[in-house]
C-alpha positions as CSV (number, residue, x, y, z in Angstrom):
1,M,96.0,113.8,118.3
2,A,97.8,110.7,117.0
3,L,100.9,109.5,118.8
4,L,102.9,109.3,115.6
5,E,102.2,111.5,112.5
6,V,104.2,110.8,109.3
7,N,103.6,113.3,106.5
8,G,105.0,113.4,103.0
9,I,108.1,111.3,103.6
10,S,110.1,110.7,100.4
11,K,113.6,109.2,99.9
12,R,115.7,108.8,96.8
13,F,118.9,106.8,96.3
14,D,120.7,108.0,93.2
15,D,118.1,107.9,90.5
16,T,115.7,105.6,92.4
17,D,112.7,106.9,94.3
18,V,112.5,104.4,97.2
19,L,109.8,106.3,99.1
20,R,107.3,108.7,97.5
21,D,105.1,110.9,99.7
22,I,104.4,108.5,102.5
23,S,101.9,109.7,105.0
24,F,100.1,107.8,107.9
25,T,99.3,108.1,111.6
26,V,99.6,105.7,114.5
27,E,97.5,106.0,117.6
28,K,98.8,105.2,121.1
29,G,98.5,101.5,121.8
30,Q,97.9,100.7,118.1
31,A,99.7,98.0,116.1
32,L,100.3,98.9,112.5
33,A,101.5,96.1,110.1
34,I,103.3,97.1,106.9
35,I,103.2,94.6,104.2
36,G,104.5,94.5,100.6
37,S,107.0,92.9,98.2
38,S,110.7,93.0,98.7
39,G,112.0,96.4,97.4
40,S,108.7,98.2,98.1
41,G,110.4,100.6,100.6
42,K,109.2,99.1,103.9
43,T,112.7,98.8,105.5
44,T,113.7,102.2,104.3
45,L,110.6,103.7,105.9
46,L,111.5,102.2,109.2
47,R,115.1,103.4,108.9
48,C,113.8,107.0,108.2
49,L,111.6,106.8,111.3
50,N,114.6,105.8,113.4
51,F,116.9,108.4,111.8
52,L,119.2,105.8,110.3
53,E,118.4,107.2,106.9
54,T,117.7,110.9,106.2
55,A,114.4,111.5,104.4
56,D,114.5,114.0,101.6
57,T,111.0,115.5,102.3
58,G,108.3,115.4,104.9
59,T,107.9,115.6,108.7
60,I,107.8,113.1,111.6
61,T,105.9,114.1,114.6
62,V,105.6,112.3,118.0
63,N,103.2,113.4,120.7
64,G,102.8,116.7,118.9
65,E,106.6,117.4,118.7
66,T,108.1,117.7,115.3
67,L,111.2,115.5,115.4
68,W,112.0,115.8,111.8
69,S,111.2,118.4,109.1
70,A,113.0,118.5,105.8
71,A,112.1,122.2,105.6
72,D,113.6,123.0,109.1
73,P,117.3,122.6,109.4
74,S,117.1,122.9,113.2
75,T,115.4,119.5,113.4
76,R,118.3,117.8,111.6
77,R,121.2,118.7,114.0
78,E,123.3,115.6,114.5
79,S,123.6,116.4,118.2
80,E,119.8,116.0,118.6
81,I,119.4,112.8,116.5
82,R,120.5,110.6,119.4
83,K,117.8,112.0,121.6
84,K,115.2,111.7,118.9
85,R,116.0,108.0,118.4
86,L,114.9,107.4,121.9
87,H,111.3,107.9,120.8
88,F,111.6,104.7,118.6
89,G,112.9,101.2,119.3
90,L,114.0,99.2,116.3
91,V,114.3,95.4,116.2
92,F,116.2,94.2,113.2
93,Q,115.9,91.1,111.1
94,S,119.3,89.9,112.0
95,F,119.2,90.5,115.8
96,N,122.3,92.8,115.8
97,L,123.3,91.7,119.3
98,F,126.9,92.5,120.5
99,P,128.6,89.1,120.5
100,Q,131.0,90.1,123.3
101,Y,128.2,90.8,125.8
102,T,125.8,88.5,127.6
103,A,122.1,88.8,127.0
104,L,121.8,90.9,130.2
105,Q,124.6,93.2,129.2
106,N,123.1,93.6,125.7
107,V,119.8,94.7,127.2
108,M,121.5,97.1,129.7
109,L,124.1,98.6,127.3
110,A,122.1,101.6,125.9
111,G,120.8,102.6,129.3
112,E,124.4,102.5,130.7
113,L,125.6,104.7,127.9
114,L,122.8,107.2,128.4
115,A,123.3,107.2,132.2
116,K,126.9,108.5,131.8
117,D,125.4,111.8,130.5
118,R,123.6,112.3,133.8
119,P,125.2,114.9,136.1
120,D,124.8,112.6,139.1
121,Y,126.3,109.6,137.4
122,R,129.6,109.4,139.3
123,A,127.9,109.8,142.7
124,R,125.1,107.3,142.0
125,R,126.8,104.9,139.6
126,K,126.1,101.8,141.6
127,T,122.5,102.7,142.3
128,I,121.9,103.5,138.6
129,H,123.5,100.2,137.5
130,A,121.4,98.2,140.0
131,G,118.3,99.8,138.7
132,L,119.2,99.1,135.1
133,E,120.0,95.5,135.9
134,Q,116.8,95.0,137.7
135,K,114.8,96.4,134.8
136,A,116.8,94.3,132.3
137,R,116.2,91.1,134.2
138,A,112.5,91.8,134.4
139,L,112.4,92.3,130.6
140,L,114.3,89.1,130.0
141,D,111.9,87.3,132.3
142,E,109.0,88.8,130.3
143,M,110.6,87.4,127.2
144,G,110.9,83.9,128.8
145,L,114.6,84.2,129.1
146,A,115.3,84.7,132.8
147,D,117.6,81.6,132.8
148,R,119.5,82.9,129.8
149,A,120.7,86.3,131.2
150,G,124.3,85.2,131.5
151,H,124.4,83.5,128.0
152,Y,126.3,85.0,125.1
153,P,124.5,85.4,121.7
154,H,126.3,82.3,120.2
155,Q,124.9,80.3,123.1
156,L,121.3,81.3,122.2
157,S,119.0,80.1,119.4
158,G,117.8,82.5,116.8
159,G,114.5,82.9,118.5
160,Q,116.1,83.6,121.8
161,Q,118.5,86.1,120.3
162,Q,115.5,87.9,118.7
163,R,113.7,88.0,122.1
164,V,116.8,89.5,123.7
165,A,116.8,92.1,120.9
166,I,113.1,92.9,121.7
167,A,114.0,93.3,125.4
168,R,116.8,95.6,124.5
169,A,114.4,97.8,122.4
170,L,111.9,97.9,125.2
171,A,114.5,98.8,127.8
172,L,114.5,102.5,126.8
173,E,110.7,102.7,126.9
174,P,110.3,104.0,123.3
175,D,107.0,105.6,122.2
176,V,106.9,103.4,119.2
177,L,108.4,99.9,118.9
178,C,109.4,99.1,115.3
179,F,110.0,95.6,113.9
180,D,111.7,94.9,110.6
181,E,110.7,91.4,109.5
182,P,111.4,90.0,113.0
183,T,110.9,86.4,112.0
184,S,112.5,86.3,108.5
185,A,115.8,84.9,109.7
186,L,114.1,82.1,111.8
187,D,112.8,78.6,111.0
188,P,109.1,77.9,111.6
189,E,109.5,76.6,115.1
190,L,111.5,79.6,116.3
191,T,109.2,81.9,114.5
192,G,106.4,80.9,116.8
193,E,108.4,81.9,119.9
194,V,108.8,85.5,118.6
195,L,105.3,85.8,117.3
196,R,104.0,84.8,120.8
197,V,106.0,87.7,122.3
198,L,104.6,90.1,119.7
199,R,101.0,88.9,120.4
200,Q,101.6,89.7,124.1
201,L,103.0,93.1,123.4
202,A,99.9,93.9,121.2
203,A,97.6,92.6,124.0
204,N,99.5,95.0,126.4
205,K,98.7,97.9,124.0
206,T,102.4,98.5,123.1
207,T,102.4,101.0,120.2
208,M,104.1,99.1,117.3
209,I,104.9,99.2,113.6
210,I,105.6,95.7,112.3
211,V,107.0,95.1,108.8
212,T,106.1,91.5,108.3
213,H,105.4,88.8,105.7
214,E,103.3,86.8,108.2
215,M,99.9,87.6,106.8
216,A,97.9,85.4,109.3
217,F,99.8,87.1,112.1
218,A,99.1,90.6,110.7
219,R,95.4,89.9,110.4
220,E,95.3,88.5,114.0
221,V,97.4,91.1,115.8
222,A,97.5,94.4,113.8
223,D,94.8,97.0,114.2
224,E,95.6,98.3,110.8
225,V,97.5,97.1,107.7
226,L,99.4,99.4,105.3
227,F,100.3,97.8,101.9
228,M,103.2,99.4,100.1
229,D,104.3,98.9,96.5
230,G,106.9,100.8,94.5
231,G,107.6,103.2,97.4
232,V,104.0,104.4,97.8
233,V,101.1,103.4,100.1
234,V,98.6,101.5,97.9
235,E,96.0,100.6,100.5
236,R,95.5,101.0,104.2
237,G,92.7,100.0,106.5
238,P,91.6,97.6,109.3
239,A,93.7,94.4,109.1
240,H,90.9,92.0,108.4
241,V,89.5,94.2,105.7
242,V,92.8,94.8,103.8
243,I,93.9,91.1,104.0
244,D,90.5,89.4,103.5
245,H,88.8,92.0,101.3
246,P,91.4,94.2,99.6
247,Q,90.0,97.0,97.5
248,E,93.0,97.6,95.2
249,E,94.0,95.2,92.4
250,R,97.7,95.4,93.3
251,T,96.9,94.4,96.9
252,R,94.9,91.5,95.7
253,Q,97.7,90.3,93.4
254,F,100.2,90.5,96.3
255,L,98.0,88.7,98.8
256,A,97.2,85.9,96.2
257,H,100.7,84.6,96.9
258,Y,100.0,84.0,100.6
259,Q,97.8,81.4,102.4
260,T,96.1,83.5,105.1
């Protein structure tokens, strides 16, 4: 059984079909790269997976549990959405760090908020906080940012901010870590910093979905590549096959614009 099963996801905005019957699976420890032109539906798909957008049709299943079904209203209760988001971590293009918090506080924040729902929170507040801080510091160290824990976002480079955002997403131990063009806002030198982190996550068998325009990186790191165009999946297969030997004409046209 696949870790993640996406079946028949569609999404329409006004008169525009942004996603049309999207289906795919992701195995535990697999890295799936999603490529395609701007406007092909890649970001909307990630937002549907993270329940930031509401799909019109389809199902989303993680570890055999149906988290979302357009046909089952019980899966769409707002009270449950927050819990369901914990299955996914999303790293945005533009970092989305809270400017009033340090790097350490940004990584700890979601865990702190969730901890307040625990019945033993008042009695064990200091112990819980210490555990969250230890974990956050370890993640920042893993990102090469141990000496930046007390820095605010404006004191960090774009690459450092993105690595803080990755640590924040990892802090809640999601089943699937999602990246939406994680290097698009960075210059080439800083892009390398973030791609090194993603390579290490892939080597550690972190389950990931990566929307990217870095074709050489996708071929190197991803187990599979999914090419989207016009809101549909045009082609999917092993990364080196899709990128080096695409079967569909539309895929070939798209890849012709890249030096891979």
